[in-house]
All heavy atoms as TSV, in Angstrom:
chain	resi	resn	atom	element	x	y	z
A	1	MET	N	N	0.894	-1.164	-0.007
A	1	MET	CA	C	-0.010	0.010	0.012
A	1	MET	C	C	0.866	1.188	-0.019
A	1	MET	O	O	1.785	1.335	0.910
A	1	MET	CB	C	-0.856	0.023	1.245
A	1	MET	CG	C	-1.777	1.219	1.360
A	1	MET	SD	S	-2.754	1.367	2.756
A	1	MET	CE	C	-3.820	0.004	2.691
A	2	SER	N	N	0.674	2.115	-1.001
A	2	SER	CA	C	1.482	3.334	-1.035
A	2	SER	C	C	1.019	4.344	0.081
A	2	SER	O	O	-0.181	4.244	0.611
A	2	SER	CB	C	1.354	3.930	-2.396
A	2	SER	OG	O	0.045	4.468	-2.551
A	3	ARG	N	N	1.873	5.324	0.377
A	3	ARG	CA	C	1.417	6.272	1.417
A	3	ARG	C	C	0.359	7.083	0.967
A	3	ARG	O	O	-0.473	7.482	1.814
A	3	ARG	CB	C	2.722	7.060	1.623
A	3	ARG	CG	C	2.965	7.615	2.876
A	3	ARG	CD	C	4.252	8.243	3.000
A	3	ARG	NE	N	4.364	8.812	4.347
A	3	ARG	CZ	C	5.386	9.470	4.887
A	3	ARG	NH1	N	6.379	9.574	4.157
A	3	ARG	NH2	N	5.258	9.828	6.080
A	4	GLU	N	N	0.189	7.372	-0.280
A	4	GLU	CA	C	-0.837	8.295	-0.775
A	4	GLU	C	C	-2.240	7.600	-0.852
A	4	GLU	O	O	-3.233	8.104	-0.648
A	4	GLU	CB	C	-0.580	8.690	-2.242
A	4	GLU	CG	C	0.570	9.699	-2.323
A	4	GLU	CD	C	1.982	9.086	-2.242
A	4	GLU	OE1	O	2.090	7.831	-2.503
A	4	GLU	OE2	O	2.916	9.680	-1.772
A	5	ALA	N	N	-2.195	6.205	-0.878
A	5	ALA	CA	C	-3.488	5.470	-0.967
A	5	ALA	C	C	-3.897	5.158	0.451
A	5	ALA	O	O	-5.045	4.727	0.659
A	5	ALA	CB	C	-3.227	4.137	-1.694
A	6	TYR	N	N	-3.190	5.364	1.559
A	6	TYR	CA	C	-3.590	5.114	2.935
A	6	TYR	C	C	-4.710	6.127	3.316
A	6	TYR	O	O	-4.616	7.302	3.100
A	6	TYR	CB	C	-2.384	5.230	3.835
A	6	TYR	CG	C	-2.771	4.964	5.292
A	6	TYR	CD1	C	-3.142	3.702	5.703
A	6	TYR	CD2	C	-2.870	6.071	6.103
A	6	TYR	CE1	C	-3.482	3.518	7.067
A	6	TYR	CE2	C	-3.216	5.902	7.476
A	6	TYR	CZ	C	-3.445	4.656	7.877
A	6	TYR	OH	O	-3.854	4.488	9.176
A	7	VAL	N	N	-5.788	5.602	3.814
A	7	VAL	CA	C	-6.883	6.260	4.383
A	7	VAL	C	C	-6.954	6.072	5.894
A	7	VAL	O	O	-7.087	4.934	6.308
A	7	VAL	CB	C	-8.182	5.952	3.715
A	7	VAL	CG1	C	-9.401	6.751	4.233
A	7	VAL	CG2	C	-8.076	6.182	2.158
A	8	ALA	N	N	-6.775	7.104	6.703
A	8	ALA	CA	C	-6.852	7.012	8.110
A	8	ALA	C	C	-8.274	6.662	8.570
A	8	ALA	O	O	-9.181	7.095	7.907
A	8	ALA	CB	C	-6.403	8.338	8.762
A	9	PRO	N	N	-8.414	5.816	9.607
A	9	PRO	CA	C	-9.750	5.548	10.095
A	9	PRO	C	C	-10.474	6.801	10.578
A	9	PRO	O	O	-9.817	7.663	11.191
A	9	PRO	CB	C	-9.536	4.551	11.202
A	9	PRO	CG	C	-8.042	4.514	11.481
A	9	PRO	CD	C	-7.387	5.220	10.351
A	10	THR	N	N	-11.730	6.787	10.425
A	10	THR	CA	C	-12.540	7.968	10.791
A	10	THR	C	C	-12.997	8.013	12.225
A	10	THR	O	O	-13.223	8.968	12.740
A	10	THR	CB	C	-13.785	8.127	9.905
A	10	THR	OG1	O	-14.518	6.899	9.991
A	10	THR	CG2	C	-13.414	8.394	8.428
A	11	SER	N	N	-13.061	6.823	12.834
A	11	SER	CA	C	-13.488	6.794	14.259
A	11	SER	C	C	-12.891	5.515	14.950
A	11	SER	O	O	-12.513	4.606	14.362
A	11	SER	CB	C	-15.035	6.649	14.343
A	11	SER	OG	O	-15.451	5.473	13.790
A	12	ALA	N	N	-12.750	5.713	16.215
A	12	ALA	CA	C	-12.205	4.554	16.973
A	12	ALA	C	C	-13.330	3.602	17.301
A	12	ALA	O	O	-14.439	3.733	16.943
A	12	ALA	CB	C	-11.665	5.064	18.320
A	13	PHE	N	N	-12.935	2.459	17.858
A	13	PHE	CA	C	-13.979	1.445	18.230
A	13	PHE	C	C	-15.021	2.019	19.087
A	13	PHE	O	O	-14.763	2.796	20.152
A	13	PHE	CB	C	-13.332	0.240	18.919
A	13	PHE	CG	C	-12.451	-0.535	17.997
A	13	PHE	CD1	C	-11.118	-0.430	18.068
A	13	PHE	CD2	C	-12.995	-1.283	17.022
A	13	PHE	CE1	C	-10.231	-1.116	17.216
A	13	PHE	CE2	C	-12.252	-2.085	16.157
A	13	PHE	CZ	C	-10.834	-1.972	16.223
A	14	ASN	N	N	-16.202	1.633	18.945
A	14	ASN	CA	C	-17.323	2.164	19.770
A	14	ASN	C	C	-17.500	1.218	20.959
A	14	ASN	O	O	-17.820	0.048	20.786
A	14	ASN	CB	C	-18.559	2.201	18.996
A	14	ASN	CG	C	-19.781	2.858	19.750
A	14	ASN	OD1	O	-19.549	3.296	20.948
A	14	ASN	ND2	N	-20.924	2.772	19.233
A	15	THR	N	N	-17.185	1.672	22.159
A	15	THR	CA	C	-17.211	0.830	23.382
A	15	THR	C	C	-18.612	0.972	24.066
A	15	THR	O	O	-18.761	0.234	24.973
A	15	THR	CB	C	-16.078	1.212	24.323
A	15	THR	OG1	O	-16.199	2.504	24.789
A	15	THR	CG2	C	-14.692	1.058	23.739
A	16	GLY	N	N	-19.332	1.979	23.689
A	16	GLY	CA	C	-20.663	2.152	24.347
A	16	GLY	C	C	-20.573	2.912	25.560
A	16	GLY	O	O	-21.665	3.077	26.218
A	17	THR	N	N	-19.463	3.277	26.059
A	17	THR	CA	C	-19.358	4.076	27.244
A	17	THR	C	C	-19.142	5.671	26.831
A	17	THR	O	O	-18.687	5.939	25.744
A	17	THR	CB	C	-18.151	3.708	28.068
A	17	THR	OG1	O	-16.993	3.958	27.279
A	17	THR	CG2	C	-18.242	2.201	28.450
A	18	THR	N	N	-19.546	6.454	27.832
A	18	THR	CA	C	-19.399	7.934	27.550
A	18	THR	C	C	-18.263	8.488	28.302
A	18	THR	O	O	-18.016	9.702	28.222
A	18	THR	CB	C	-20.709	8.654	27.968
A	18	THR	OG1	O	-21.012	8.350	29.409
A	18	THR	CG2	C	-21.912	8.123	27.224
A	19	ILE	N	N	-17.433	7.739	28.926
A	19	ILE	CA	C	-16.246	8.254	29.529
A	19	ILE	C	C	-15.212	8.552	28.624
A	19	ILE	O	O	-14.941	7.880	27.657
A	19	ILE	CB	C	-15.670	7.088	30.512
A	19	ILE	CG1	C	-16.783	6.710	31.533
A	19	ILE	CG2	C	-14.370	7.627	31.191
A	19	ILE	CD1	C	-16.304	5.509	32.400
A	20	ASP	N	N	-14.703	9.850	28.725
A	20	ASP	CA	C	-13.712	10.416	27.806
A	20	ASP	C	C	-12.467	10.808	28.577
A	20	ASP	O	O	-12.390	11.893	29.046
A	20	ASP	CB	C	-14.237	11.508	26.982
A	20	ASP	CG	C	-13.288	11.946	25.877
A	20	ASP	OD1	O	-12.460	11.139	25.503
A	20	ASP	OD2	O	-13.428	13.062	25.453
A	21	PRO	N	N	-11.551	9.847	28.864
A	21	PRO	CA	C	-10.311	10.193	29.722
A	21	PRO	C	C	-9.428	11.147	28.903
A	21	PRO	O	O	-9.478	11.160	27.729
A	21	PRO	CB	C	-9.766	8.905	29.892
A	21	PRO	CG	C	-10.129	7.999	28.766
A	21	PRO	CD	C	-11.530	8.469	28.344
A	22	ALA	N	N	-8.706	11.878	29.705
A	22	ALA	CA	C	-7.657	12.802	29.094
A	22	ALA	C	C	-6.732	12.032	28.367
A	22	ALA	O	O	-6.118	11.021	28.845
A	22	ALA	CB	C	-7.094	13.643	30.110
A	23	PRO	N	N	-6.311	12.345	27.159
A	23	PRO	CA	C	-5.246	11.658	26.403
A	23	PRO	C	C	-3.938	11.640	27.183
A	23	PRO	O	O	-3.510	12.711	27.733
A	23	PRO	CB	C	-5.237	12.339	25.031
A	23	PRO	CG	C	-5.815	13.740	25.272
A	23	PRO	CD	C	-6.770	13.541	26.383
A	24	GLY	N	N	-3.276	10.560	27.096
A	24	GLY	CA	C	-1.898	10.439	27.677
A	24	GLY	C	C	-1.962	9.978	29.042
A	24	GLY	O	O	-0.956	9.476	29.579
A	25	LEU	N	N	-3.089	10.037	29.737
A	25	LEU	CA	C	-3.134	9.587	31.149
A	25	LEU	C	C	-3.524	8.133	31.148
A	25	LEU	O	O	-3.247	7.461	32.225
A	25	LEU	CB	C	-4.179	10.439	31.909
A	25	LEU	CG	C	-3.802	11.920	31.966
A	25	LEU	CD1	C	-4.876	12.687	32.746
A	25	LEU	CD2	C	-2.489	12.133	32.709
A	26	THR	N	N	-4.232	7.573	30.221
A	26	THR	CA	C	-4.675	6.210	30.296
A	26	THR	C	C	-4.251	5.485	29.007
A	26	THR	O	O	-4.013	6.179	28.046
A	26	THR	CB	C	-6.245	6.077	30.367
A	26	THR	OG1	O	-6.775	6.677	29.221
A	26	THR	CG2	C	-6.751	6.663	31.589
A	27	THR	N	N	-4.134	4.199	29.146
A	27	THR	CA	C	-3.791	3.322	27.979
A	27	THR	C	C	-4.800	2.242	27.911
A	27	THR	O	O	-5.260	1.726	28.729
A	27	THR	CB	C	-2.346	2.675	28.125
A	27	THR	OG1	O	-1.398	3.827	28.428
A	27	THR	CG2	C	-1.940	1.945	26.924
A	28	GLN	N	N	-5.239	2.011	26.636
A	28	GLN	CA	C	-6.257	0.971	26.369
A	28	GLN	C	C	-5.686	-0.318	26.115
A	28	GLN	O	O	-4.753	-0.477	25.302
A	28	GLN	CB	C	-7.188	1.510	25.199
A	28	GLN	CG	C	-8.405	0.585	25.001
A	28	GLN	CD	C	-9.374	1.289	24.054
A	28	GLN	OE1	O	-9.050	2.216	23.399
A	28	GLN	NE2	N	-10.482	0.711	23.936
A	29	TYR	N	N	-6.130	-1.338	26.763
A	29	TYR	CA	C	-5.748	-2.751	26.650
A	29	TYR	C	C	-7.025	-3.643	26.302
A	29	TYR	O	O	-8.058	-3.205	26.536
A	29	TYR	CB	C	-5.092	-3.253	27.862
A	29	TYR	CG	C	-3.734	-2.535	28.238
A	29	TYR	CD1	C	-3.767	-1.476	29.023
A	29	TYR	CD2	C	-2.582	-2.971	27.683
A	29	TYR	CE1	C	-2.576	-0.821	29.378
A	29	TYR	CE2	C	-1.397	-2.435	27.985
A	29	TYR	CZ	C	-1.442	-1.285	28.713
A	29	TYR	OH	O	-0.187	-0.639	29.102
A	30	ILE	N	N	-6.700	-4.770	25.796
A	30	ILE	CA	C	-7.767	-5.798	25.557
A	30	ILE	C	C	-7.474	-6.989	26.367
A	30	ILE	O	O	-6.389	-7.557	26.439
A	30	ILE	CB	C	-7.762	-6.190	24.044
A	30	ILE	CG1	C	-8.048	-5.018	23.202
A	30	ILE	CG2	C	-8.830	-7.267	23.753
A	30	ILE	CD1	C	-7.935	-5.174	21.721
A	31	CYS	N	N	-8.517	-7.497	27.118
A	31	CYS	CA	C	-8.352	-8.673	27.987
A	31	CYS	C	C	-8.218	-9.916	27.128
A	31	CYS	O	O	-8.827	-10.061	26.018
A	31	CYS	CB	C	-9.706	-8.782	28.827
A	31	CYS	SG	S	-9.689	-10.217	29.860
A	32	GLY	N	N	-7.378	-10.704	27.592
A	32	GLY	CA	C	-7.031	-12.064	26.867
A	32	GLY	C	C	-8.095	-13.098	27.071
A	32	GLY	O	O	-8.140	-14.003	26.246
A	33	ASP	N	N	-8.943	-12.850	28.006
A	33	ASP	CA	C	-9.955	-13.879	28.270
A	33	ASP	C	C	-11.440	-13.507	27.769
A	33	ASP	O	O	-11.997	-14.221	27.017
A	33	ASP	CB	C	-10.079	-14.089	29.785
A	33	ASP	CG	C	-10.945	-15.297	30.141
A	33	ASP	OD1	O	-10.885	-16.300	29.442
A	33	ASP	OD2	O	-11.574	-15.305	31.194
A	34	CYS	N	N	-11.892	-12.204	28.016
A	34	CYS	CA	C	-13.208	-11.886	27.692
A	34	CYS	C	C	-13.225	-10.878	26.468
A	34	CYS	O	O	-14.238	-10.365	26.154
A	34	CYS	CB	C	-13.966	-11.335	28.888
A	34	CYS	SG	S	-13.246	-9.817	29.535
A	35	ASN	N	N	-12.068	-10.448	26.057
A	35	ASN	CA	C	-11.926	-9.464	24.924
A	35	ASN	C	C	-12.615	-8.141	25.158
A	35	ASN	O	O	-12.864	-7.408	24.300
A	35	ASN	CB	C	-12.467	-10.004	23.611
A	35	ASN	CG	C	-11.595	-11.175	23.143
A	35	ASN	OD1	O	-10.423	-11.258	23.243
A	35	ASN	ND2	N	-12.299	-12.156	22.532
A	36	GLN	N	N	-12.717	-7.765	26.490
A	36	GLN	CA	C	-13.315	-6.501	26.797
A	36	GLN	C	C	-12.119	-5.425	26.837
A	36	GLN	O	O	-10.991	-5.718	27.136
A	36	GLN	CB	C	-13.780	-6.605	28.345
A	36	GLN	CG	C	-14.562	-5.381	28.742
A	36	GLN	CD	C	-15.848	-5.217	28.067
A	36	GLN	OE1	O	-16.412	-6.056	27.640
A	36	GLN	NE2	N	-16.257	-3.924	28.030
A	37	LYS	N	N	-12.484	-4.256	26.451
A	37	LYS	CA	C	-11.508	-3.287	26.430
A	37	LYS	C	C	-11.420	-2.598	27.789
A	37	LYS	O	O	-12.291	-2.326	28.501
A	37	LYS	CB	C	-11.893	-2.150	25.414
A	37	LYS	CG	C	-11.895	-2.674	24.062
A	37	LYS	CD	C	-12.127	-1.582	23.016
A	37	LYS	CE	C	-12.007	-2.202	21.705
A	37	LYS	NZ	N	-12.293	-1.506	20.596
A	38	VAL	N	N	-10.160	-2.387	28.255
A	38	VAL	CA	C	-9.838	-1.956	29.622
A	38	VAL	C	C	-8.940	-0.791	29.520
A	38	VAL	O	O	-7.913	-0.654	28.826
A	38	VAL	CB	C	-9.037	-3.067	30.322
A	38	VAL	CG1	C	-8.681	-2.656	31.826
A	38	VAL	CG2	C	-9.859	-4.365	30.433
A	39	LEU	N	N	-9.328	0.330	30.206
A	39	LEU	CA	C	-8.472	1.476	30.332
A	39	LEU	C	C	-7.785	1.473	31.650
A	39	LEU	O	O	-8.210	1.321	32.671
A	39	LEU	CB	C	-9.387	2.767	30.281
A	39	LEU	CG	C	-10.101	2.990	28.974
A	39	LEU	CD1	C	-10.984	4.225	29.114
A	39	LEU	CD2	C	-9.103	3.262	27.805
A	40	LEU	N	N	-6.385	1.591	31.513
A	40	LEU	CA	C	-5.472	1.615	32.812
A	40	LEU	C	C	-4.707	2.861	32.801
A	40	LEU	O	O	-4.187	3.307	31.847
A	40	LEU	CB	C	-4.668	0.407	32.696
A	40	LEU	CG	C	-5.277	-0.989	32.839
A	40	LEU	CD1	C	-4.211	-2.042	32.771
A	40	LEU	CD2	C	-6.005	-1.157	34.047
A	41	LYS	N	N	-4.652	3.308	34.022
A	41	LYS	CA	C	-3.658	4.469	34.336
A	41	LYS	C	C	-2.420	3.924	34.875
A	41	LYS	O	O	-2.372	2.702	35.225
A	41	LYS	CB	C	-4.263	5.367	35.406
A	41	LYS	CG	C	-5.586	6.019	34.927
A	41	LYS	CD	C	-6.098	7.047	36.096
A	41	LYS	CE	C	-7.510	7.428	35.795
A	41	LYS	NZ	N	-8.002	8.169	36.917
A	42	GLN	N	N	-1.386	4.686	34.889
A	42	GLN	CA	C	-0.154	4.420	35.501
A	42	GLN	C	C	-0.290	4.036	36.943
A	42	GLN	O	O	-0.867	4.753	37.728
A	42	GLN	CB	C	0.863	5.445	35.224
A	42	GLN	CG	C	2.299	4.978	35.723
A	42	GLN	CD	C	3.326	6.156	35.440
A	42	GLN	OE1	O	2.952	7.121	34.884
A	42	GLN	NE2	N	4.541	5.815	35.685
A	43	GLY	N	N	0.177	2.869	37.338
A	43	GLY	CA	C	0.022	2.405	38.750
A	43	GLY	C	C	-1.155	1.524	39.034
A	43	GLY	O	O	-1.316	0.960	40.108
A	44	ASP	N	N	-2.149	1.402	38.145
A	44	ASP	CA	C	-3.334	0.597	38.287
A	44	ASP	C	C	-2.821	-0.882	38.244
A	44	ASP	O	O	-1.890	-1.158	37.463
A	44	ASP	CB	C	-4.385	0.790	37.172
A	44	ASP	CG	C	-5.114	2.097	37.381
A	44	ASP	OD1	O	-5.122	2.736	38.496
A	44	ASP	OD2	O	-5.929	2.430	36.454
A	45	PRO	N	N	-3.535	-1.706	38.892
A	45	PRO	CA	C	-3.188	-3.132	38.886
A	45	PRO	C	C	-3.505	-3.723	37.534
A	45	PRO	O	O	-4.539	-3.270	36.877
A	45	PRO	CB	C	-3.990	-3.867	39.905
A	45	PRO	CG	C	-5.174	-2.823	40.235
A	45	PRO	CD	C	-4.625	-1.438	39.844
A	46	ILE	N	N	-2.657	-4.596	37.040
A	46	ILE	CA	C	-2.838	-5.126	35.619
A	46	ILE	C	C	-3.880	-6.313	35.803
A	46	ILE	O	O	-3.427	-7.445	36.063
A	46	ILE	CB	C	-1.548	-5.575	35.032
A	46	ILE	CG1	C	-0.528	-4.376	34.980
A	46	ILE	CG2	C	-1.699	-6.236	33.749
A	46	ILE	CD1	C	0.825	-4.777	34.664
A	47	ARG	N	N	-5.119	-5.919	35.635
A	47	ARG	CA	C	-6.191	-6.851	35.784
A	47	ARG	C	C	-7.400	-6.389	35.117
A	47	ARG	O	O	-7.734	-5.176	35.149
A	47	ARG	CB	C	-6.455	-7.015	37.329
A	47	ARG	CG	C	-7.543	-8.141	37.685
A	47	ARG	CD	C	-7.712	-8.325	39.087
A	47	ARG	NE	N	-6.582	-8.866	39.661
A	47	ARG	CZ	C	-6.350	-10.214	39.904
A	47	ARG	NH1	N	-7.359	-11.021	39.509
A	47	ARG	NH2	N	-5.334	-10.687	40.465
A	48	CYS	N	N	-8.178	-7.328	34.441
A	48	CYS	CA	C	-9.436	-6.980	33.767
A	48	CYS	C	C	-10.447	-6.509	34.801
A	48	CYS	O	O	-10.623	-7.256	35.765
A	48	CYS	CB	C	-9.872	-8.076	32.860
A	48	CYS	SG	S	-11.555	-7.705	32.051
A	49	LYS	N	N	-11.110	-5.417	34.569
A	49	LYS	CA	C	-12.095	-4.978	35.503
A	49	LYS	C	C	-13.423	-5.821	35.403
A	49	LYS	O	O	-14.320	-5.658	36.211
A	49	LYS	CB	C	-12.383	-3.500	35.286
A	49	LYS	CG	C	-11.085	-2.700	35.631
A	49	LYS	CD	C	-11.198	-1.260	35.467
A	49	LYS	CE	C	-9.936	-0.594	35.859
A	49	LYS	NZ	N	-9.579	0.587	35.210
A	50	GLU	N	N	-13.569	-6.562	34.350
A	50	GLU	CA	C	-14.838	-7.251	34.058
A	50	GLU	C	C	-14.625	-8.750	34.686
A	50	GLU	O	O	-15.553	-9.231	35.403
A	50	GLU	CB	C	-15.182	-7.427	32.571
A	50	GLU	CG	C	-15.437	-6.039	31.977
A	50	GLU	CD	C	-16.731	-5.307	32.538
A	50	GLU	OE1	O	-17.669	-5.944	32.817
A	50	GLU	OE2	O	-16.620	-4.038	32.819
A	51	CYS	N	N	-13.637	-9.459	34.242
A	51	CYS	CA	C	-13.573	-10.813	34.613
A	51	CYS	C	C	-12.362	-11.159	35.511
A	51	CYS	O	O	-12.289	-12.196	36.128
A	51	CYS	CB	C	-13.377	-11.702	33.384
A	51	CYS	SG	S	-11.832	-11.497	32.510
A	52	GLY	N	N	-11.461	-10.167	35.843
A	52	GLY	CA	C	-10.362	-10.418	36.668
A	52	GLY	C	C	-9.174	-11.051	36.108
A	52	GLY	O	O	-8.119	-11.282	36.794
A	53	HIS	N	N	-9.203	-11.372	34.862
A	53	HIS	CA	C	-8.044	-12.003	34.129
A	53	HIS	C	C	-6.848	-11.003	34.183
A	53	HIS	O	O	-6.975	-9.797	34.076
A	53	HIS	CB	C	-8.474	-12.423	32.735
A	53	HIS	CG	C	-7.517	-13.327	32.001
A	53	HIS	ND1	N	-7.601	-14.623	32.411
A	53	HIS	CD2	C	-6.783	-13.127	31.026
A	53	HIS	CE1	C	-6.718	-15.269	31.509
A	53	HIS	NE2	N	-6.167	-14.412	30.733
A	54	ARG	N	N	-5.621	-11.673	34.228
A	54	ARG	CA	C	-4.407	-10.829	34.443
A	54	ARG	C	C	-3.585	-10.695	33.124
A	54	ARG	O	O	-2.499	-10.144	33.227
A	54	ARG	CB	C	-3.628	-11.364	35.602
A	54	ARG	CG	C	-4.347	-11.256	36.942
A	54	ARG	CD	C	-3.508	-11.636	38.065
A	54	ARG	NE	N	-2.634	-10.517	38.315
A	54	ARG	CZ	C	-1.952	-10.433	39.349
A	54	ARG	NH1	N	-1.872	-11.487	40.162
A	54	ARG	NH2	N	-1.176	-9.372	39.566
A	55	ILE	N	N	-4.067	-11.221	32.127
A	55	ILE	CA	C	-3.280	-11.056	30.824
A	55	ILE	C	C	-3.982	-10.118	29.877
A	55	ILE	O	O	-5.176	-10.274	29.515
A	55	ILE	CB	C	-3.205	-12.487	30.095
A	55	ILE	CG1	C	-2.322	-13.419	30.970
A	55	ILE	CG2	C	-2.549	-12.233	28.730
A	55	ILE	CD1	C	-2.268	-14.787	30.414
A	56	LEU	N	N	-3.416	-8.941	29.632
A	56	LEU	CA	C	-3.974	-7.927	28.841
A	56	LEU	C	C	-2.959	-7.614	27.714
A	56	LEU	O	O	-1.772	-7.683	27.896
A	56	LEU	CB	C	-4.112	-6.556	29.644
A	56	LEU	CG	C	-4.951	-6.684	30.937
A	56	LEU	CD1	C	-4.953	-5.356	31.715
A	56	LEU	CD2	C	-6.479	-7.096	30.574
A	57	TYR	N	N	-3.551	-7.338	26.518
A	57	TYR	CA	C	-2.809	-7.051	25.294
A	57	TYR	C	C	-3.014	-5.649	24.971
A	57	TYR	O	O	-4.106	-5.128	25.015
A	57	TYR	CB	C	-3.296	-7.912	24.099
A	57	TYR	CG	C	-3.118	-9.369	24.474
A	57	TYR	CD1	C	-4.162	-10.210	24.898
A	57	TYR	CD2	C	-1.913	-10.046	24.238
A	57	TYR	CE1	C	-4.037	-11.547	25.113
A	57	TYR	CE2	C	-1.644	-11.360	24.420
A	57	TYR	CZ	C	-2.721	-12.112	24.915
A	57	TYR	OH	O	-2.623	-13.453	25.210
A	58	LYS	N	N	-1.889	-4.977	24.577
A	58	LYS	CA	C	-2.017	-3.576	24.158
A	58	LYS	C	C	-2.544	-3.494	22.737
A	58	LYS	O	O	-2.163	-4.398	21.874
A	58	LYS	CB	C	-0.554	-2.994	24.105
A	58	LYS	CG	C	-0.563	-1.435	24.093
A	58	LYS	CD	C	0.801	-0.928	24.393
A	58	LYS	CE	C	0.694	0.467	24.681
A	58	LYS	NZ	N	1.979	1.135	24.959
A	59	GLU	N	N	-3.500	-2.610	22.598
A	59	GLU	CA	C	-4.204	-2.472	21.306
A	59	GLU	C	C	-3.244	-1.920	20.234
A	59	GLU	O	O	-2.489	-1.111	20.505
A	59	GLU	CB	C	-5.445	-1.493	21.382
A	59	GLU	CG	C	-6.320	-1.620	20.274
A	59	GLU	CD	C	-7.642	-0.883	20.579
A	59	GLU	OE1	O	-7.568	0.177	21.274
A	59	GLU	OE2	O	-8.684	-1.396	20.169
A	60	ARG	N	N	-3.439	-2.431	18.980
A	60	ARG	CA	C	-2.608	-1.944	17.838
A	60	ARG	C	C	-2.846	-0.523	17.553
A	60	ARG	O	O	-3.907	-0.086	17.581
A	60	ARG	CB	C	-2.852	-2.878	16.707
A	60	ARG	CG	C	-1.915	-2.577	15.484
A	60	ARG	CD	C	-2.291	-3.530	14.448
A	60	ARG	NE	N	-1.677	-4.822	14.679
A	60	ARG	CZ	C	-1.215	-5.650	13.826
A	60	ARG	NH1	N	-1.282	-5.494	12.528
A	60	ARG	NH2	N	-0.680	-6.860	14.186
A	61	THR	N	N	-1.755	0.175	17.117
A	61	THR	CA	C	-1.847	1.605	16.849
A	61	THR	C	C	-2.755	1.768	15.598
A	61	THR	O	O	-2.698	0.941	14.740
A	61	THR	CB	C	-0.410	2.189	16.682
A	61	THR	OG1	O	-0.694	3.540	16.414
A	61	THR	CG2	C	0.325	1.535	15.582
A	62	LYS	N	N	-3.362	2.866	15.497
A	62	LYS	CA	C	-4.243	3.221	14.282
A	62	LYS	C	C	-3.387	3.941	13.246
A	62	LYS	O	O	-3.772	3.950	12.005
A	62	LYS	CB	C	-5.289	4.201	14.707
A	62	LYS	CG	C	-6.156	3.602	15.809
A	62	LYS	CD	C	-7.067	2.525	15.342
A	62	LYS	CE	C	-8.184	2.255	16.303
A	62	LYS	NZ	N	-7.730	1.132	17.204
A	63	ARG	N	N	-2.203	4.417	13.590
A	63	ARG	CA	C	-1.510	5.139	12.516
A	63	ARG	C	C	-0.613	4.224	11.780
A	63	ARG	O	O	-0.263	3.160	12.123
A	63	ARG	CB	C	-0.605	6.238	13.165
A	63	ARG	CG	C	0.427	5.752	14.055
A	63	ARG	CD	C	1.222	6.859	14.823
A	63	ARG	NE	N	2.260	6.212	15.547
A	63	ARG	CZ	C	3.496	6.547	15.583
A	63	ARG	NH1	N	3.905	7.657	14.942
A	63	ARG	NH2	N	4.400	6.037	16.406
A	64	MET	N	N	-0.296	4.663	10.567
A	64	MET	CA	C	0.444	3.859	9.626
A	64	MET	C	C	1.937	3.827	10.056
A	64	MET	O	O	2.496	4.876	10.310
A	64	MET	CB	C	0.378	4.385	8.230
A	64	MET	CG	C	1.022	3.519	7.215
A	64	MET	SD	S	0.666	4.081	5.618
A	64	MET	CE	C	2.246	4.442	5.016
A	65	VAL	N	N	2.466	2.653	10.234
A	65	VAL	CA	C	3.855	2.559	10.560
A	65	VAL	C	C	4.628	1.831	9.404
A	65	VAL	O	O	4.213	0.854	8.934
A	65	VAL	CB	C	4.056	1.674	11.862
A	65	VAL	CG1	C	5.521	1.436	12.200
A	65	VAL	CG2	C	3.287	2.265	12.963
A	66	GLN	N	N	5.623	2.480	8.847
A	66	GLN	CA	C	6.348	2.003	7.679
A	66	GLN	C	C	7.863	1.885	8.069
A	66	GLN	O	O	8.412	2.808	8.512
A	66	GLN	CB	C	6.066	2.979	6.524
A	66	GLN	CG	C	6.658	2.511	5.286
A	66	GLN	CD	C	6.351	3.409	4.109
A	66	GLN	OE1	O	5.643	4.433	4.289
A	66	GLN	NE2	N	6.816	3.060	2.920
A	67	PHE	N	N	8.438	0.758	7.717
A	67	PHE	CA	C	9.861	0.510	7.839
A	67	PHE	C	C	10.495	0.384	6.479
A	67	PHE	O	O	9.983	-0.148	5.633
A	67	PHE	CB	C	10.093	-0.750	8.653
A	67	PHE	CG	C	9.535	-0.682	10.044
A	67	PHE	CD1	C	8.247	-1.245	10.383
A	67	PHE	CD2	C	10.220	-0.101	11.117
A	67	PHE	CE1	C	7.784	-1.264	11.607
A	67	PHE	CE2	C	9.617	-0.019	12.398
A	67	PHE	CZ	C	8.428	-0.600	12.635
A	68	GLU	N	N	11.760	0.878	6.498
A	68	GLU	CA	C	12.549	0.775	5.237
A	68	GLU	C	C	13.366	-0.501	5.228
A	68	GLU	O	O	14.148	-0.831	6.247
A	68	GLU	CB	C	13.392	2.017	5.096
A	68	GLU	CG	C	14.103	2.041	3.771
A	68	GLU	CD	C	14.928	3.289	3.669
A	68	GLU	OE1	O	14.595	4.305	4.253
A	68	GLU	OE2	O	16.031	3.224	2.956
A	69	ALA	N	N	13.080	-1.382	4.241
A	69	ALA	CA	C	13.842	-2.663	4.108
A	69	ALA	C	C	14.982	-2.515	3.097
A	69	ALA	O	O	14.927	-1.738	2.212
A	69	ALA	CB	C	12.973	-3.718	3.720
A	70	ARG	N	N	16.032	-3.251	3.364
A	70	ARG	CA	C	17.135	-3.166	2.427
A	70	ARG	C	C	17.034	-4.297	1.340
A	70	ARG	O	O	16.613	-5.335	1.642
A	70	ARG	CB	C	18.473	-3.332	3.074
A	70	ARG	CG	C	18.816	-2.182	3.957
A	70	ARG	CD	C	20.140	-2.294	4.601
A	70	ARG	NE	N	20.477	-1.305	5.516
A	70	ARG	CZ	C	21.601	-0.975	5.973
A	70	ARG	NH1	N	22.643	-1.671	5.480
A	70	ARG	NH2	N	21.849	-0.032	6.812
């Protein structure tokens, strides 16, 4: 995909919540067990707030990342 053909996504995933945390203060993760989106602040325990599972995956970035290969 060329750089000019890339179209940025127009909206983030709809989680159904109206909470709008300040950017940079929280990071969004996905629970490895129930696939629920979890917002964590620095210092929060690494645990899903829905099911208590302790394996969380960081969500993939929305911006285009391009590496130069030789």
